[in-house]
N, C-alpha and C positions, 0 to 999 in steps of 0.2 A: 437603601438599595437592596439589602438582604431581604427585607420583608416583601418588596415588590416582586423580586424573582421567585421567592418561595411561594408567594400567593399564586403566581402564574402557573408554576409547576404543580401545586397541590390541587388547583381547581381546573386543570386542563381536562377537557371532555374525553370520555372513553370513545375512541374512534373505531373500536372493534378491529384493531390491526393485529392483535394477538401477541405472542411471544417473539421478540426480535432476536434472531440468530443469524444475522447477515452482516456482522461487524467488519468483514473484509471490504465490503462495498462502501460503507460509511459507519461512523459511530455517532451516537447521540451526544450532544454537547453537555459536558459536565456542568451542573448548576454553578459551581465555583468559577468556571470559565465564563459562563453566561453572565455572571455578575460583573466580571471584568469588562466584557464586551459592552454591556449596557452602560457602564460608567463612562467608557470611552466614547460612546455614541451621544450620551446626554450631557454629561458634565465636562469631559475633556475632549471637546469636539473640534479643537483647532487643527489647522493644516500644519503638519509636521515640517513642511518646507518653508513655512512662513514664520521665521523666528524673530521678527521685528517687534513682537509683543509676547506677553506671557502665555496666551492661548497656544500659540505655535510652539513656544519653548516647552510647555507641559507635554504636548503631543510628541515632540521630538524626544523627550526623555522617555516617554512610554515606548516608542519604537526602539530606542537604544537599549532599554531594559529588556524588551522582548528578545532582541538579538543576543543579549548576554545570557538569557535563559536557554535559548537554543544552543548557544556555544557551550554552555555547561553540560547540556545533555550529550553532546557528541564530542566534547573535549577539543575545542578549537578556539581561535581568536574571534571575538564578536565582529570584528571588521570583515571577516570572511563570510558573514551571513548576508545574503542578498534576497530580499523578499520578492515573491512572485504571486501570481493568482492561483497557484497550485502546482502539483507535480508535473503536469503536462507542459506548462510554460517553462518550468525550471529545466526540464529535459531538452526542450527545443533551444533554450538559450545556451545550455551547456554544449550541445552539438554545434550550434551556430558559432560559439566561441572557439571550439576546437577547429572548425573549418577556417575561421578568420585568422587563427594563430598558426595554421599549418604552413610549412615551408613550400610544400607542393600539394597539388590536388590531382586526382581524387584522393580523399582521405581514406585510409584503409581502416575500417571499423570492425573489430571482432565483437561478436555478441552471441549469447546463448539463444537457442531456439525457443526458450520459454520466457523471454523477457516480456514485460508488460507491453500491450499494443501501443502505448504512447511512445515507447522507445522504438519498437519495430516500425511504426508508421513514419516516425521522424527520419530514421535511417533510410527507409525505402524512398521517401520523398527526395532526400539528398542524392540517392542513387539515380532516380529519374532525371534529376537535374545535372547529372554527370559530376557531382561533387564528392561522391563517396562510393567505395566498393565494400560491400559487406563480406565478412569472412565468418562463416557459421561455426558455432561450437555445439557439439552434440551433448545430449543428456541421457541418463540411463532410465530404467523403468520407474525410478522413484524421483525423477526430475533432478537428480544430482549431476553436476557437471562431469563430463568425461575429461579427466585430467590429461589424458593422451591427446584428445581433440583440442583442448586448450593449449597445450604445449605446441602442437602442430600449427595452430593459428598464430601463436606468438612468434614462431620460427618464420612465419610468412611476413614478418615485418609489420605487425599491426601498429597503427598510430594511436588508436583509441580503443580501449577495451571496455565494453558495457556489460556489467554483471549485476543483477539485483542481489540484495542482501538476503531477502527471504521471498519465496514465491507466493504470489497473491492468490493462487488457486489451491495447490496441494500443501502449502506451508513449509516446503523444504528450505532450510537455512544453509547458506553457502559459507564456506570457510574463507572469510575475507582476508585474514592475515596471510594465508598460504597463497591465495590468488594474487594479492597485491605484491607479494615478494616476487612471484613469477613475472608479473607485468613490469614491475620496476626493473628487474634484471634485463628484460627485453627492451627497455626504453620506451614502453608504451604508457600513454596517459590512461587514466581510469575514471570511468563514470559509474557510480554505484547508486542504484535506485533503492533507497532505504525507506520507501513509503510505508510498507507494511511492517518494517522491522524496528523503527525508531521507538525507543523506550521499552521494547520487548527483547531486543538483542543488544548486547554491549557494543557501543561504537566509540572508538577512541582515535580521533584523527591525528593525535600526536604520535600514536604508534603506527597507524596506517594512513598516512597523509595522501589519500586519493585526491585527484584533481577536481572532481565534481561529485558532490553528495546531494541526493534529491530527497526532500522532505515534504510532507503534506499535513496540514492541520486537521482536516476532517477525519483522518484515520486514527487520531489519538485524542478524540473527545473535544476537539476544538471546532471552530466555525468553518464552514465551506468557503471557498473562494480565496484561500490564502495558503501559501506554501513557501518553500525557501530553496534556493540554490546555495550550497555551502562550497565555497571555492577560494583558495588563496590567490589564484591567478586571474580570476574572472575580471574582464574589463569590458563594459558594455560597448565601448567604441570599437572594439575588435570583433564584434559578432558579425558574421558573414551576412551582408545584405541588410543589416540593421544598424545604420549609423545613428546612434542615440545622441541628440543634441541637448536634451533637457531631462531632468529627473521627474518621473511621473509622481502625481500626488499619492502618498502612501495611504493604504487602507488601514488607518490607525486602529479602528475597532477590531478588525480581523487579525491584525498583527499582534495587538494586545492579547487577544484570545489565544493565539498560537503560542505566544510566550508563556502564558499561564498553563496551557495544556502541557507544554514541554517541562515546566517546573514540576507539575504534578507527576508526570511520567518519571522524571529523574528521582523524585523523592519517594514515590510509591510503586514504581514499575516492577521492582523485584518481587515484592510481596504480592502484588496483583497478579503477576505472571504465575506464581506458584499456586495461587487460589484458583485461577482460571484453568490451569493445567489439570488440577484435581477434578474440576467440574467437567472438563472435556473427557477425561478418562471415565468419569461416572456415566456420562452420556454414551460413550462407546460401549461400555459394559451392558447398559440397558438395551441399546439397539441390537447388539449382538445376541443378547438373550432372547429377544423377540423376533429377530430376523437372522437366523443362523447362516443364511446364504450371503450375508453382508460382507463386502470386501473393502478393506482399508487401502486407500490410494496414498502414495507418498511414503516417506520413511517413518518408522515408529519413533525413532530418536532424531535429534537435530531437526525438529519441526517447530513451527510457531505454536506456542502454548494454547492459543485460542482456536486453532485450526483442526477441523475434523472433516476429511474429504473421503467419501465412501461411494461405492457403487452397489447396485442390486441387480444382478444379471436378469434380463428379461423384463424389467420394469422400467418403462420410459420415464426419464426424470421429469419431463415437463408435465406429465400427468400427475405425478406425485406433488409437485409444487402447486399445481392448480387445486388439488384436493386440500392442501394445507392453507390455502389463501384465507386470510382473516383469522387463522389459528396460530400458525407458526411461520415466521418469515425466514426462509432459507433460499438458496439459489442453485442454479445449474452451472454457474461459473462466474467469471468476472462481470462486474456491473456494466462495463463498457461494451460487453458483448451480449447483454441481456436481450432476449428475443431472437437471437441468431439461430438459424436452423441447422447450422453445421456444428460439429463437436469442437471443443476448445483446442486451440493450437498447442496448448501445454500438454494435454492428454495425447494428442497426435504425436508430439515430439517424444513423449514417453513410450510410444509404441504400445499403448494399452490395447487389448482386444476390443473390437468394436462394441461388443455388448457392455463392456465396462465404461466406454466413453458415452454411450447412449443412456446409461442409467446413473451417471455421476451426479452426486449432490455435494454442494459445498456448504458446510455449517461453520459459522463463526460466532464464538461466545464473546462476552464482553464484560466490562467493568461492573455493570449493574445486573448481570445475569445471576439468578439465585439457584440454589439447589432444588427448590420446589419447581421452578420453571424448567429445569433440566428434566426432572422426572415427568412433568406434564408434557413437555415437548417430545420426549421419547415415546410416550404412549400415543400421542397424536401422529407422529411419523410412522410408527408401526401400524396403526390403524389405517392410515392413508395408503401405505404400501399394500396391505392386505386387500383393501377395497379395490385398488387398481388391478391387482392380480385377479380378483374375482371377476371384475368386468371383462378383462382380457380373456379369461377362461370361458366365460359365457359366450363371448363373441366367437371364440374358436369352436365351441360346441354347436353353434347354430348351423 
């Protein structure tokens, strides 16, 4: 199996896609993870729910081992790991369970204005159905939670508090222990979207036993189409409007891959984070040197190591991204909002000046990013910005 995967990777054609610096939207599958997935697809192909024979038993052991790997990453009981098709399904199931477990409805849901759209859309849908009442929590200019706004929300008898562990656009890391203590004192349940943070930020559910933790495989070098809801209290039969009468067939290859991805993040995440942070800082220095007008968005400290979010006043971000197409892959914001004509809800909530919103670029480094790629990418970005500036000036002079 090693030789098969290695051959595929070594002989993959050059598709002319350039340097990949959009690791917030998705990560490439680690070859070690790909090997585990391939084995589960070809050799260990049994149905994990069919344990009347060895094929099913082997697959069930694979699923159980993956749950254990995830549990070791976030410090919880393996029985608390519930596999899903990704973060979005995990979020919907968590909210549905909170609704189904509530003593009264509508459920009062506190959430920050910079949550991922998967959370925002789920809560808004519940609100449209008369099942939930959102209570909004403000952020500052660096997307940090307003603790005053949080405390006011909790004083309003919030039933469920939704706070991401790290922001998917500007990289802000939130103080989970402090927030959990406040929510716990107020008697509120807590949903934490750790999609961007898992393996990069310490998570210990023994110390901060939040009710719902959201994870996704493809953000940590695992396959797409698999994620997990980690919850001590989750019961599928209690999800509002979703009476589950049977267990779905597990995606064994995807689950196996997620388990391996979590194992690698647990064993290598700390060193990897330090290396990527150094590359991120190297890129920031190079970009600032060539683009003195560059503005860093988000906090300088307490941010994801692989995140660099910048603005270049007067330079439309979509034009820069177009210039870089095929050379350097970066984005103007969250992948779920790709192609949207309006500015990010995160940047709006931060109250950034419009010129910073319109020129914002999100850069995400990753496990396989090299120093040479950082140097080359910086030169390409600087050139693209200068080209766009020249075109805009020429049009103004006409």
